[in-house]
Structures are given as structure tokens and as C-alpha cells.
LUMLUMDREN-2810 file (N, C-alpha, C; in Angstrom, 1 decimal):
<atoms>
<atom><aa>M</aa><ch>A</ch><at>N</at><xx>28.0</xx><yy>74.6</yy><zz>21.8</zz></atom>
<atom><aa>M</aa><ch>A</ch><at>CA</at><xx>27.7</xx><yy>75.0</yy><zz>20.4</zz></atom>
<atom><aa>M</aa><ch>A</ch><at>C</at><xx>27.5</xx><yy>73.9</yy><zz>19.5</zz></atom>
<atom><aa>T</aa><ch>A</ch><at>N</at><xx>26.8</xx><yy>74.1</yy><zz>18.5</zz></atom>
<atom><aa>T</aa><ch>A</ch><at>CA</at><xx>26.6</xx><yy>73.2</yy><zz>17.4</zz></atom>
<atom><aa>T</aa><ch>A</ch><at>C</at><xx>27.0</xx><yy>73.8</yy><zz>16.1</zz></atom>
<atom><aa>Q</aa><ch>A</ch><at>N</at><xx>27.4</xx><yy>73.1</yy><zz>15.1</zz></atom>
<atom><aa>Q</aa><ch>A</ch><at>CA</at><xx>27.8</xx><yy>73.6</yy><zz>13.8</zz></atom>
<atom><aa>Q</aa><ch>A</ch><at>C</at><xx>26.6</xx><yy>74.4</yy><zz>13.2</zz></atom>
<atom><aa>A</aa><ch>A</ch><at>N</at><xx>25.4</xx><yy>73.8</yy><zz>13.4</zz></atom>
<atom><aa>A</aa><ch>A</ch><at>CA</at><xx>24.2</xx><yy>74.5</yy><zz>12.8</zz></atom>
<atom><aa>A</aa><ch>A</ch><at>C</at><xx>24.0</xx><yy>75.9</yy><zz>13.4</zz></atom>
<atom><aa>F</aa><ch>A</ch><at>N</at><xx>24.2</xx><yy>76.0</yy><zz>14.8</zz></atom>
<atom><aa>F</aa><ch>A</ch><at>CA</at><xx>24.0</xx><yy>77.3</yy><zz>15.4</zz></atom>
<atom><aa>F</aa><ch>A</ch><at>C</at><xx>25.1</xx><yy>78.2</yy><zz>15.0</zz></atom>
<atom><aa>L</aa><ch>A</ch><at>N</at><xx>26.3</xx><yy>77.8</yy><zz>15.0</zz></atom>
<atom><aa>L</aa><ch>A</ch><at>CA</at><xx>27.4</xx><yy>78.7</yy><zz>14.6</zz></atom>
<atom><aa>L</aa><ch>A</ch><at>C</at><xx>27.2</xx><yy>79.2</yy><zz>13.2</zz></atom>
<atom><aa>E</aa><ch>A</ch><at>N</at><xx>26.8</xx><yy>78.4</yy><zz>12.3</zz></atom>
<atom><aa>E</aa><ch>A</ch><at>CA</at><xx>26.5</xx><yy>78.8</yy><zz>10.9</zz></atom>
<atom><aa>E</aa><ch>A</ch><at>C</at><xx>25.3</xx><yy>79.8</yy><zz>10.9</zz></atom>
<atom><aa>Y</aa><ch>A</ch><at>N</at><xx>24.3</xx><yy>79.5</yy><zz>11.6</zz></atom>
<atom><aa>Y</aa><ch>A</ch><at>CA</at><xx>23.1</xx><yy>80.3</yy><zz>11.7</zz></atom>
<atom><aa>Y</aa><ch>A</ch><at>C</at><xx>23.5</xx><yy>81.7</yy><zz>12.2</zz></atom>
<atom><aa>S</aa><ch>A</ch><at>N</at><xx>24.2</xx><yy>81.7</yy><zz>13.3</zz></atom>
<atom><aa>S</aa><ch>A</ch><at>CA</at><xx>24.7</xx><yy>83.0</yy><zz>13.9</zz></atom>
<atom><aa>S</aa><ch>A</ch><at>C</at><xx>25.5</xx><yy>83.8</yy><zz>12.9</zz></atom>
<atom><aa>R</aa><ch>A</ch><at>N</at><xx>26.4</xx><yy>83.2</yy><zz>12.2</zz></atom>
<atom><aa>R</aa><ch>A</ch><at>CA</at><xx>27.2</xx><yy>83.9</yy><zz>11.2</zz></atom>
<atom><aa>R</aa><ch>A</ch><at>C</at><xx>26.3</xx><yy>84.5</yy><zz>10.1</zz></atom>
<atom><aa>E</aa><ch>A</ch><at>N</at><xx>25.3</xx><yy>83.7</yy><zz>9.7</zz></atom>
<atom><aa>E</aa><ch>A</ch><at>CA</at><xx>24.4</xx><yy>84.2</yy><zz>8.7</zz></atom>
<atom><aa>E</aa><ch>A</ch><at>C</at><xx>23.6</xx><yy>85.4</yy><zz>9.2</zz></atom>
<atom><aa>Q</aa><ch>A</ch><at>N</at><xx>23.4</xx><yy>85.5</yy><zz>10.5</zz></atom>
<atom><aa>Q</aa><ch>A</ch><at>CA</at><xx>22.7</xx><yy>86.6</yy><zz>11.1</zz></atom>
<atom><aa>Q</aa><ch>A</ch><at>C</at><xx>23.6</xx><yy>87.8</yy><zz>11.4</zz></atom>
<atom><aa>G</aa><ch>A</ch><at>N</at><xx>24.9</xx><yy>87.7</yy><zz>11.0</zz></atom>
<atom><aa>G</aa><ch>A</ch><at>CA</at><xx>25.8</xx><yy>88.8</yy><zz>11.2</zz></atom>
<atom><aa>G</aa><ch>A</ch><at>C</at><xx>26.7</xx><yy>88.7</yy><zz>12.5</zz></atom>
<atom><aa>N</aa><ch>A</ch><at>N</at><xx>26.6</xx><yy>87.6</yy><zz>13.2</zz></atom>
<atom><aa>N</aa><ch>A</ch><at>CA</at><xx>27.4</xx><yy>87.4</yy><zz>14.4</zz></atom>
<atom><aa>N</aa><ch>A</ch><at>C</at><xx>28.3</xx><yy>86.2</yy><zz>14.2</zz></atom>
<atom><aa>D</aa><ch>A</ch><at>N</at><xx>29.5</xx><yy>86.5</yy><zz>13.6</zz></atom>
<atom><aa>D</aa><ch>A</ch><at>CA</at><xx>30.4</xx><yy>85.4</yy><zz>13.3</zz></atom>
<atom><aa>D</aa><ch>A</ch><at>C</at><xx>31.2</xx><yy>85.0</yy><zz>14.5</zz></atom>
<atom><aa>L</aa><ch>A</ch><at>N</at><xx>30.8</xx><yy>83.9</yy><zz>15.0</zz></atom>
<atom><aa>L</aa><ch>A</ch><at>CA</at><xx>31.5</xx><yy>83.3</yy><zz>16.2</zz></atom>
<atom><aa>L</aa><ch>A</ch><at>C</at><xx>32.5</xx><yy>82.3</yy><zz>15.8</zz></atom>
<atom><aa>I</aa><ch>A</ch><at>N</at><xx>32.7</xx><yy>82.0</yy><zz>14.6</zz></atom>
<atom><aa>I</aa><ch>A</ch><at>CA</at><xx>33.6</xx><yy>80.9</yy><zz>14.1</zz></atom>
<atom><aa>I</aa><ch>A</ch><at>C</at><xx>35.0</xx><yy>81.5</yy><zz>13.8</zz></atom>
<atom><aa>T</aa><ch>A</ch><at>N</at><xx>35.1</xx><yy>82.6</yy><zz>13.2</zz></atom>
<atom><aa>T</aa><ch>A</ch><at>CA</at><xx>36.3</xx><yy>83.2</yy><zz>12.8</zz></atom>
<atom><aa>T</aa><ch>A</ch><at>C</at><xx>37.1</xx><yy>83.7</yy><zz>14.0</zz></atom>
<atom><aa>P</aa><ch>A</ch><at>N</at><xx>38.4</xx><yy>83.2</yy><zz>14.1</zz></atom>
<atom><aa>P</aa><ch>A</ch><at>CA</at><xx>39.2</xx><yy>83.7</yy><zz>15.2</zz></atom>
<atom><aa>P</aa><ch>A</ch><at>C</at><xx>39.5</xx><yy>85.2</yy><zz>15.0</zz></atom>
<atom><aa>R</aa><ch>A</ch><at>N</at><xx>39.5</xx><yy>85.9</yy><zz>16.1</zz></atom>
<atom><aa>R</aa><ch>A</ch><at>CA</at><xx>39.8</xx><yy>87.4</yy><zz>16.1</zz></atom>
<atom><aa>R</aa><ch>A</ch><at>C</at><xx>41.0</xx><yy>87.6</yy><zz>17.1</zz></atom>
<atom><aa>P</aa><ch>A</ch><at>N</at><xx>42.2</xx><yy>87.4</yy><zz>16.6</zz></atom>
<atom><aa>P</aa><ch>A</ch><at>CA</at><xx>43.3</xx><yy>87.5</yy><zz>17.6</zz></atom>
<atom><aa>P</aa><ch>A</ch><at>C</at><xx>43.5</xx><yy>88.9</yy><zz>18.2</zz></atom>
<atom><aa>E</aa><ch>A</ch><at>N</at><xx>43.0</xx><yy>89.9</yy><zz>17.5</zz></atom>
<atom><aa>E</aa><ch>A</ch><at>CA</at><xx>43.1</xx><yy>91.2</yy><zz>18.0</zz></atom>
<atom><aa>E</aa><ch>A</ch><at>C</at><xx>42.3</xx><yy>91.4</yy><zz>19.3</zz></atom>
<atom><aa>Y</aa><ch>A</ch><at>N</at><xx>41.3</xx><yy>90.5</yy><zz>19.4</zz></atom>
<atom><aa>Y</aa><ch>A</ch><at>CA</at><xx>40.4</xx><yy>90.6</yy><zz>20.6</zz></atom>
<atom><aa>Y</aa><ch>A</ch><at>C</at><xx>40.7</xx><yy>89.3</yy><zz>21.5</zz></atom>
<atom><aa>E</aa><ch>A</ch><at>N</at><xx>41.7</xx><yy>88.6</yy><zz>21.2</zz></atom>
<atom><aa>E</aa><ch>A</ch><at>CA</at><xx>42.0</xx><yy>87.4</yy><zz>21.9</zz></atom>
<atom><aa>E</aa><ch>A</ch><at>C</at><xx>40.9</xx><yy>86.4</yy><zz>21.9</zz></atom>
<atom><aa>F</aa><ch>A</ch><at>N</at><xx>40.2</xx><yy>86.4</yy><zz>20.8</zz></atom>
<atom><aa>F</aa><ch>A</ch><at>CA</at><xx>39.0</xx><yy>85.5</yy><zz>20.6</zz></atom>
<atom><aa>F</aa><ch>A</ch><at>C</at><xx>39.4</xx><yy>84.3</yy><zz>19.6</zz></atom>
<atom><aa>P</aa><ch>A</ch><at>N</at><xx>39.5</xx><yy>83.1</yy><zz>20.1</zz></atom>
<atom><aa>P</aa><ch>A</ch><at>CA</at><xx>40.0</xx><yy>82.0</yy><zz>19.3</zz></atom>
<atom><aa>P</aa><ch>A</ch><at>C</at><xx>39.0</xx><yy>81.5</yy><zz>18.2</zz></atom>
<atom><aa>G</aa><ch>A</ch><at>N</at><xx>37.7</xx><yy>81.9</yy><zz>18.3</zz></atom>
<atom><aa>G</aa><ch>A</ch><at>CA</at><xx>36.7</xx><yy>81.4</yy><zz>17.4</zz></atom>
<atom><aa>G</aa><ch>A</ch><at>C</at><xx>36.1</xx><yy>80.1</yy><zz>18.2</zz></atom>
<atom><aa>L</aa><ch>A</ch><at>N</at><xx>34.8</xx><yy>79.9</yy><zz>17.9</zz></atom>
<atom><aa>L</aa><ch>A</ch><at>CA</at><xx>34.2</xx><yy>78.8</yy><zz>18.5</zz></atom>
<atom><aa>L</aa><ch>A</ch><at>C</at><xx>34.0</xx><yy>77.6</yy><zz>17.6</zz></atom>
<atom><aa>H</aa><ch>A</ch><at>N</at><xx>33.9</xx><yy>76.4</yy><zz>18.2</zz></atom>
<atom><aa>H</aa><ch>A</ch><at>CA</at><xx>33.8</xx><yy>75.2</yy><zz>17.5</zz></atom>
<atom><aa>H</aa><ch>A</ch><at>C</at><xx>32.6</xx><yy>74.4</yy><zz>18.1</zz></atom>
<atom><aa>P</aa><ch>A</ch><at>N</at><xx>32.1</xx><yy>73.5</yy><zz>17.3</zz></atom>
<atom><aa>P</aa><ch>A</ch><at>CA</at><xx>31.0</xx><yy>72.6</yy><zz>17.9</zz></atom>
<atom><aa>P</aa><ch>A</ch><at>C</at><xx>31.5</xx><yy>71.9</yy><zz>19.2</zz></atom>
<atom><aa>G</aa><ch>A</ch><at>N</at><xx>30.7</xx><yy>71.9</yy><zz>20.2</zz></atom>
<atom><aa>G</aa><ch>A</ch><at>CA</at><xx>31.1</xx><yy>71.4</yy><zz>21.5</zz></atom>
<atom><aa>G</aa><ch>A</ch><at>C</at><xx>31.5</xx><yy>72.4</yy><zz>22.5</zz></atom>
<atom><aa>D</aa><ch>A</ch><at>N</at><xx>31.9</xx><yy>73.6</yy><zz>22.0</zz></atom>
<atom><aa>D</aa><ch>A</ch><at>CA</at><xx>32.3</xx><yy>74.7</yy><zz>22.9</zz></atom>
<atom><aa>D</aa><ch>A</ch><at>C</at><xx>31.1</xx><yy>75.2</yy><zz>23.7</zz></atom>
<atom><aa>R</aa><ch>A</ch><at>N</at><xx>31.3</xx><yy>75.7</yy><zz>24.8</zz></atom>
<atom><aa>R</aa><ch>A</ch><at>CA</at><xx>30.3</xx><yy>76.4</yy><zz>25.6</zz></atom>
<atom><aa>R</aa><ch>A</ch><at>C</at><xx>30.4</xx><yy>77.9</yy><zz>25.4</zz></atom>
<atom><aa>W</aa><ch>A</ch><at>N</at><xx>29.3</xx><yy>78.6</yy><zz>25.3</zz></atom>
<atom><aa>W</aa><ch>A</ch><at>CA</at><xx>29.3</xx><yy>80.0</yy><zz>25.1</zz></atom>
<atom><aa>W</aa><ch>A</ch><at>C</at><xx>28.0</xx><yy>80.6</yy><zz>25.6</zz></atom>
<atom><aa>C</aa><ch>A</ch><at>N</at><xx>28.0</xx><yy>81.7</yy><zz>26.2</zz></atom>
<atom><aa>C</aa><ch>A</ch><at>CA</at><xx>26.8</xx><yy>82.3</yy><zz>26.6</zz></atom>
<atom><aa>C</aa><ch>A</ch><at>C</at><xx>26.0</xx><yy>82.9</yy><zz>25.4</zz></atom>
<atom><aa>V</aa><ch>A</ch><at>N</at><xx>24.8</xx><yy>82.5</yy><zz>25.3</zz></atom>
<atom><aa>V</aa><ch>A</ch><at>CA</at><xx>23.9</xx><yy>83.0</yy><zz>24.2</zz></atom>
<atom><aa>V</aa><ch>A</ch><at>C</at><xx>22.8</xx><yy>83.8</yy><zz>24.8</zz></atom>
<atom><aa>C</aa><ch>A</ch><at>N</at><xx>22.6</xx><yy>85.0</yy><zz>24.3</zz></atom>
<atom><aa>C</aa><ch>A</ch><at>CA</at><xx>21.5</xx><yy>85.8</yy><zz>24.8</zz></atom>
<atom><aa>C</aa><ch>A</ch><at>C</at><xx>20.1</xx><yy>85.2</yy><zz>24.4</zz></atom>
<atom><aa>L</aa><ch>A</ch><at>N</at><xx>19.1</xx><yy>85.4</yy><zz>25.2</zz></atom>
<atom><aa>L</aa><ch>A</ch><at>CA</at><xx>17.8</xx><yy>84.8</yy><zz>25.0</zz></atom>
<atom><aa>L</aa><ch>A</ch><at>C</at><xx>17.2</xx><yy>85.2</yy><zz>23.7</zz></atom>
<atom><aa>P</aa><ch>A</ch><at>N</at><xx>17.3</xx><yy>86.4</yy><zz>23.2</zz></atom>
<atom><aa>P</aa><ch>A</ch><at>CA</at><xx>16.7</xx><yy>86.7</yy><zz>21.9</zz></atom>
<atom><aa>P</aa><ch>A</ch><at>C</at><xx>17.3</xx><yy>85.9</yy><zz>20.8</zz></atom>
<atom><aa>R</aa><ch>A</ch><at>N</at><xx>18.6</xx><yy>85.8</yy><zz>20.8</zz></atom>
<atom><aa>R</aa><ch>A</ch><at>CA</at><xx>19.3</xx><yy>85.0</yy><zz>19.7</zz></atom>
<atom><aa>R</aa><ch>A</ch><at>C</at><xx>18.9</xx><yy>83.5</yy><zz>19.8</zz></atom>
<atom><aa>W</aa><ch>A</ch><at>N</at><xx>18.8</xx><yy>83.0</yy><zz>21.1</zz></atom>
<atom><aa>W</aa><ch>A</ch><at>CA</at><xx>18.5</xx><yy>81.6</yy><zz>21.2</zz></atom>
<atom><aa>W</aa><ch>A</ch><at>C</at><xx>17.0</xx><yy>81.3</yy><zz>20.7</zz></atom>
<atom><aa>L</aa><ch>A</ch><at>N</at><xx>16.1</xx><yy>82.3</yy><zz>21.0</zz></atom>
<atom><aa>L</aa><ch>A</ch><at>CA</at><xx>14.8</xx><yy>82.1</yy><zz>20.6</zz></atom>
<atom><aa>L</aa><ch>A</ch><at>C</at><xx>14.7</xx><yy>82.2</yy><zz>19.0</zz></atom>
<atom><aa>E</aa><ch>A</ch><at>N</at><xx>15.5</xx><yy>83.1</yy><zz>18.4</zz></atom>
<atom><aa>E</aa><ch>A</ch><at>CA</at><xx>15.5</xx><yy>83.1</yy><zz>17.0</zz></atom>
<atom><aa>E</aa><ch>A</ch><at>C</at><xx>16.0</xx><yy>81.8</yy><zz>16.4</zz></atom>
<atom><aa>A</aa><ch>A</ch><at>N</at><xx>17.1</xx><yy>81.3</yy><zz>17.0</zz></atom>
<atom><aa>A</aa><ch>A</ch><at>CA</at><xx>17.7</xx><yy>80.1</yy><zz>16.5</zz></atom>
<atom><aa>A</aa><ch>A</ch><at>C</at><xx>16.7</xx><yy>78.9</yy><zz>16.7</zz></atom>
<atom><aa>R</aa><ch>A</ch><at>N</at><xx>15.9</xx><yy>78.9</yy><zz>17.8</zz></atom>
<atom><aa>R</aa><ch>A</ch><at>CA</at><xx>14.9</xx><yy>77.9</yy><zz>18.0</zz></atom>
<atom><aa>R</aa><ch>A</ch><at>C</at><xx>13.9</xx><yy>77.9</yy><zz>16.9</zz></atom>
<atom><aa>E</aa><ch>A</ch><at>N</at><xx>13.5</xx><yy>79.1</yy><zz>16.5</zz></atom>
<atom><aa>E</aa><ch>A</ch><at>CA</at><xx>12.5</xx><yy>79.2</yy><zz>15.4</zz></atom>
<atom><aa>E</aa><ch>A</ch><at>C</at><xx>13.1</xx><yy>78.7</yy><zz>14.1</zz></atom>
<atom><aa>A</aa><ch>A</ch><at>N</at><xx>14.4</xx><yy>78.8</yy><zz>14.0</zz></atom>
<atom><aa>A</aa><ch>A</ch><at>CA</at><xx>15.1</xx><yy>78.3</yy><zz>12.8</zz></atom>
<atom><aa>A</aa><ch>A</ch><at>C</at><xx>15.6</xx><yy>76.8</yy><zz>12.9</zz></atom>
<atom><aa>D</aa><ch>A</ch><at>N</at><xx>15.2</xx><yy>76.2</yy><zz>14.0</zz></atom>
<atom><aa>D</aa><ch>A</ch><at>CA</at><xx>15.6</xx><yy>74.8</yy><zz>14.3</zz></atom>
<atom><aa>D</aa><ch>A</ch><at>C</at><xx>17.1</xx><yy>74.6</yy><zz>14.4</zz></atom>
<atom><aa>T</aa><ch>A</ch><at>N</at><xx>17.8</xx><yy>75.7</yy><zz>15.0</zz></atom>
<atom><aa>T</aa><ch>A</ch><at>CA</at><xx>19.2</xx><yy>75.6</yy><zz>15.1</zz></atom>
<atom><aa>T</aa><ch>A</ch><at>C</at><xx>19.6</xx><yy>76.0</yy><zz>16.6</zz></atom>
<atom><aa>A</aa><ch>A</ch><at>N</at><xx>18.7</xx><yy>76.0</yy><zz>17.5</zz></atom>
<atom><aa>A</aa><ch>A</ch><at>CA</at><xx>19.1</xx><yy>76.4</yy><zz>18.9</zz></atom>
<atom><aa>A</aa><ch>A</ch><at>C</at><xx>20.1</xx><yy>75.4</yy><zz>19.5</zz></atom>
<atom><aa>P</aa><ch>A</ch><at>N</at><xx>21.1</xx><yy>76.0</yy><zz>20.1</zz></atom>
<atom><aa>P</aa><ch>A</ch><at>CA</at><xx>22.2</xx><yy>75.1</yy><zz>20.7</zz></atom>
<atom><aa>P</aa><ch>A</ch><at>C</at><xx>21.6</xx><yy>74.5</yy><zz>22.0</zz></atom>
<atom><aa>P</aa><ch>A</ch><at>N</at><xx>22.3</xx><yy>73.5</yy><zz>22.5</zz></atom>
<atom><aa>P</aa><ch>A</ch><at>CA</at><xx>21.9</xx><yy>72.9</yy><zz>23.7</zz></atom>
<atom><aa>P</aa><ch>A</ch><at>C</at><xx>22.0</xx><yy>73.9</yy><zz>24.9</zz></atom>
<atom><aa>V</aa><ch>A</ch><at>N</at><xx>21.3</xx><yy>73.7</yy><zz>25.9</zz></atom>
<atom><aa>V</aa><ch>A</ch><at>CA</at><xx>21.2</xx><yy>74.6</yy><zz>27.1</zz></atom>
<atom><aa>V</aa><ch>A</ch><at>C</at><xx>21.9</xx><yy>73.9</yy><zz>28.2</zz></atom>
<atom><aa>V</aa><ch>A</ch><at>N</at><xx>22.8</xx><yy>74.6</yy><zz>29.0</zz></atom>
<atom><aa>V</aa><ch>A</ch><at>CA</at><xx>23.3</xx><yy>74.1</yy><zz>30.2</zz></atom>
<atom><aa>V</aa><ch>A</ch><at>C</at><xx>22.4</xx><yy>74.7</yy><zz>31.3</zz></atom>
<atom><aa>L</aa><ch>A</ch><at>N</at><xx>21.6</xx><yy>73.8</yy><zz>31.8</zz></atom>
<atom><aa>L</aa><ch>A</ch><at>CA</at><xx>20.6</xx><yy>74.3</yy><zz>32.8</zz></atom>
<atom><aa>L</aa><ch>A</ch><at>C</at><xx>21.2</xx><yy>75.0</yy><zz>34.0</zz></atom>
<atom><aa>E</aa><ch>A</ch><at>N</at><xx>22.3</xx><yy>74.5</yy><zz>34.5</zz></atom>
<atom><aa>E</aa><ch>A</ch><at>CA</at><xx>22.9</xx><yy>75.1</yy><zz>35.7</zz></atom>
<atom><aa>E</aa><ch>A</ch><at>C</at><xx>23.5</xx><yy>76.4</yy><zz>35.4</zz></atom>
<atom><aa>A</aa><ch>A</ch><at>N</at><xx>23.7</xx><yy>76.8</yy><zz>34.2</zz></atom>
<atom><aa>A</aa><ch>A</ch><at>CA</at><xx>24.3</xx><yy>78.0</yy><zz>33.8</zz></atom>
<atom><aa>A</aa><ch>A</ch><at>C</at><xx>23.3</xx><yy>79.0</yy><zz>33.2</zz></atom>
<atom><aa>T</aa><ch>A</ch><at>N</at><xx>22.0</xx><yy>78.6</yy><zz>33.3</zz></atom>
<atom><aa>T</aa><ch>A</ch><at>CA</at><xx>21.0</xx><yy>79.5</yy><zz>32.7</zz></atom>
<atom><aa>T</aa><ch>A</ch><at>C</at><xx>20.3</xx><yy>80.3</yy><zz>33.8</zz></atom>
<atom><aa>T</aa><ch>A</ch><at>N</at><xx>20.2</xx><yy>81.6</yy><zz>33.6</zz></atom>
<atom><aa>T</aa><ch>A</ch><at>CA</at><xx>19.5</xx><yy>82.4</yy><zz>34.5</zz></atom>
<atom><aa>T</aa><ch>A</ch><at>C</at><xx>18.0</xx><yy>82.1</yy><zz>34.7</zz></atom>
<atom><aa>E</aa><ch>A</ch><at>N</at><xx>17.5</xx><yy>82.2</yy><zz>35.9</zz></atom>
<atom><aa>E</aa><ch>A</ch><at>CA</at><xx>16.1</xx><yy>81.9</yy><zz>36.2</zz></atom>
<atom><aa>E</aa><ch>A</ch><at>C</at><xx>15.2</xx><yy>82.8</yy><zz>35.4</zz></atom>
<atom><aa>G</aa><ch>A</ch><at>N</at><xx>15.6</xx><yy>84.0</yy><zz>35.0</zz></atom>
<atom><aa>G</aa><ch>A</ch><at>CA</at><xx>14.7</xx><yy>84.9</yy><zz>34.3</zz></atom>
<atom><aa>G</aa><ch>A</ch><at>C</at><xx>14.3</xx><yy>84.4</yy><zz>33.0</zz></atom>
<atom><aa>V</aa><ch>A</ch><at>N</at><xx>15.0</xx><yy>83.5</yy><zz>32.4</zz></atom>
<atom><aa>V</aa><ch>A</ch><at>CA</at><xx>14.7</xx><yy>82.9</yy><zz>31.1</zz></atom>
<atom><aa>V</aa><ch>A</ch><at>C</at><xx>13.3</xx><yy>82.2</yy><zz>31.2</zz></atom>
<atom><aa>L</aa><ch>A</ch><at>N</at><xx>12.9</xx><yy>81.8</yy><zz>32.4</zz></atom>
<atom><aa>L</aa><ch>A</ch><at>CA</at><xx>11.6</xx><yy>81.1</yy><zz>32.5</zz></atom>
<atom><aa>L</aa><ch>A</ch><at>C</at><xx>10.4</xx><yy>82.0</yy><zz>32.3</zz></atom>
<atom><aa>D</aa><ch>A</ch><at>N</at><xx>10.7</xx><yy>83.3</yy><zz>32.2</zz></atom>
<atom><aa>D</aa><ch>A</ch><at>CA</at><xx>9.6</xx><yy>84.3</yy><zz>31.8</zz></atom>
<atom><aa>D</aa><ch>A</ch><at>C</at><xx>9.3</xx><yy>84.1</yy><zz>30.3</zz></atom>
<atom><aa>E</aa><ch>A</ch><at>N</at><xx>10.2</xx><yy>83.6</yy><zz>29.6</zz></atom>
<atom><aa>E</aa><ch>A</ch><at>CA</at><xx>10.0</xx><yy>83.4</yy><zz>28.1</zz></atom>
<atom><aa>E</aa><ch>A</ch><at>C</at><xx>9.9</xx><yy>82.0</yy><zz>27.6</zz></atom>
<atom><aa>V</aa><ch>A</ch><at>N</at><xx>10.6</xx><yy>81.1</yy><zz>28.3</zz></atom>
<atom><aa>V</aa><ch>A</ch><at>CA</at><xx>10.7</xx><yy>79.7</yy><zz>27.9</zz></atom>
<atom><aa>V</aa><ch>A</ch><at>C</at><xx>10.3</xx><yy>78.8</yy><zz>29.0</zz></atom>
<atom><aa>S</aa><ch>A</ch><at>N</at><xx>9.5</xx><yy>77.8</yy><zz>28.8</zz></atom>
<atom><aa>S</aa><ch>A</ch><at>CA</at><xx>9.1</xx><yy>76.9</yy><zz>29.8</zz></atom>
<atom><aa>S</aa><ch>A</ch><at>C</at><xx>10.3</xx><yy>76.0</yy><zz>30.3</zz></atom>
<atom><aa>L</aa><ch>A</ch><at>N</at><xx>10.2</xx><yy>75.6</yy><zz>31.5</zz></atom>
<atom><aa>L</aa><ch>A</ch><at>CA</at><xx>11.2</xx><yy>74.6</yy><zz>32.0</zz></atom>
<atom><aa>L</aa><ch>A</ch><at>C</at><xx>11.3</xx><yy>73.4</yy><zz>31.2</zz></atom>
<atom><aa>E</aa><ch>A</ch><at>N</at><xx>10.1</xx><yy>72.9</yy><zz>30.8</zz></atom>
<atom><aa>E</aa><ch>A</ch><at>CA</at><xx>10.0</xx><yy>71.7</yy><zz>29.9</zz></atom>
<atom><aa>E</aa><ch>A</ch><at>C</at><xx>10.8</xx><yy>71.9</yy><zz>28.6</zz></atom>
<atom><aa>E</aa><ch>A</ch><at>N</at><xx>10.6</xx><yy>73.0</yy><zz>28.0</zz></atom>
<atom><aa>E</aa><ch>A</ch><at>CA</at><xx>11.4</xx><yy>73.3</yy><zz>26.7</zz></atom>
<atom><aa>E</aa><ch>A</ch><at>C</at><xx>12.9</xx><yy>73.4</yy><zz>27.0</zz></atom>
<atom><aa>L</aa><ch>A</ch><at>N</at><xx>13.2</xx><yy>74.0</yy><zz>28.1</zz></atom>
<atom><aa>L</aa><ch>A</ch><at>CA</at><xx>14.7</xx><yy>74.1</yy><zz>28.4</zz></atom>
<atom><aa>L</aa><ch>A</ch><at>C</at><xx>15.2</xx><yy>72.7</yy><zz>28.6</zz></atom>
<atom><aa>Q</aa><ch>A</ch><at>N</at><xx>14.5</xx><yy>71.9</yy><zz>29.4</zz></atom>
<atom><aa>Q</aa><ch>A</ch><at>CA</at><xx>14.9</xx><yy>70.5</yy><zz>29.6</zz></atom>
<atom><aa>Q</aa><ch>A</ch><at>C</at><xx>15.0</xx><yy>69.7</yy><zz>28.3</zz></atom>
<atom><aa>A</aa><ch>A</ch><at>N</at><xx>14.1</xx><yy>70.0</yy><zz>27.4</zz></atom>
<atom><aa>A</aa><ch>A</ch><at>CA</at><xx>14.2</xx><yy>69.3</yy><zz>26.1</zz></atom>
<atom><aa>A</aa><ch>A</ch><at>C</at><xx>15.4</xx><yy>69.7</yy><zz>25.3</zz></atom>
<atom><aa>H</aa><ch>A</ch><at>N</at><xx>16.0</xx><yy>70.9</yy><zz>25.6</zz></atom>
<atom><aa>H</aa><ch>A</ch><at>CA</at><xx>17.2</xx><yy>71.3</yy><zz>24.9</zz></atom>
<atom><aa>H</aa><ch>A</ch><at>C</at><xx>18.4</xx><yy>71.2</yy><zz>25.7</zz></atom>
<atom><aa>A</aa><ch>A</ch><at>N</at><xx>18.3</xx><yy>70.6</yy><zz>26.9</zz></atom>
<atom><aa>A</aa><ch>A</ch><at>CA</at><xx>19.4</xx><yy>70.5</yy><zz>27.8</zz></atom>
<atom><aa>A</aa><ch>A</ch><at>C</at><xx>20.6</xx><yy>69.7</yy><zz>27.3</zz></atom>
<atom><aa>H</aa><ch>A</ch><at>N</at><xx>21.7</xx><yy>70.2</yy><zz>27.6</zz></atom>
<atom><aa>H</aa><ch>A</ch><at>CA</at><xx>23.0</xx><yy>69.5</yy><zz>27.3</zz></atom>
<atom><aa>H</aa><ch>A</ch><at>C</at><xx>23.1</xx><yy>68.3</yy><zz>28.2</zz></atom>
<atom><aa>E</aa><ch>A</ch><at>N</at><xx>23.5</xx><yy>67.2</yy><zz>27.6</zz></atom>
<atom><aa>E</aa><ch>A</ch><at>CA</at><xx>23.6</xx><yy>66.0</yy><zz>28.4</zz></atom>
<atom><aa>E</aa><ch>A</ch><at>C</at><xx>24.9</xx><yy>65.9</yy><zz>29.1</zz></atom>
</atoms>
């Protein structure tokens, strides 16, 4: 996660920052890993806030929407 993506997601109505103890959710911080659905990632990409991608954890079906080159450009180091 990046701070920019977390703030973007919250602005879109999906607050991943605020802890939710009732759901045992500690809240996310920059540097955390979290599964992001493709539609949200694409929206964030359009807003220049797409988080890094862990290629090994990305389903192959994503390649129907995003090129391997673009995924590699967003790959987590």
C-alpha cells in the first residue's frame, strides 16, 4: 500500500486506514500488502495513485485487462 492509494480509496468510500476492531481489522499503513480488486486498481491507475503490484500474487486473468509490461512497471521491488 501507499499513502496516496489509501487516501484515494478512502475518498472513494472504502476506508482501509481506520482500524475496525469489531471486525479484527487493524487498518492498513503504507508498505502493507493487501489484495486490491482489478476495477479499483484500474480506477486508481487513472488517478495516478495505483499501488505497487506483487506479480507473484497477481492472478493471470488480470492480463485480460492490463499488459504484462504495465504490471511490471508497477511491480513491487
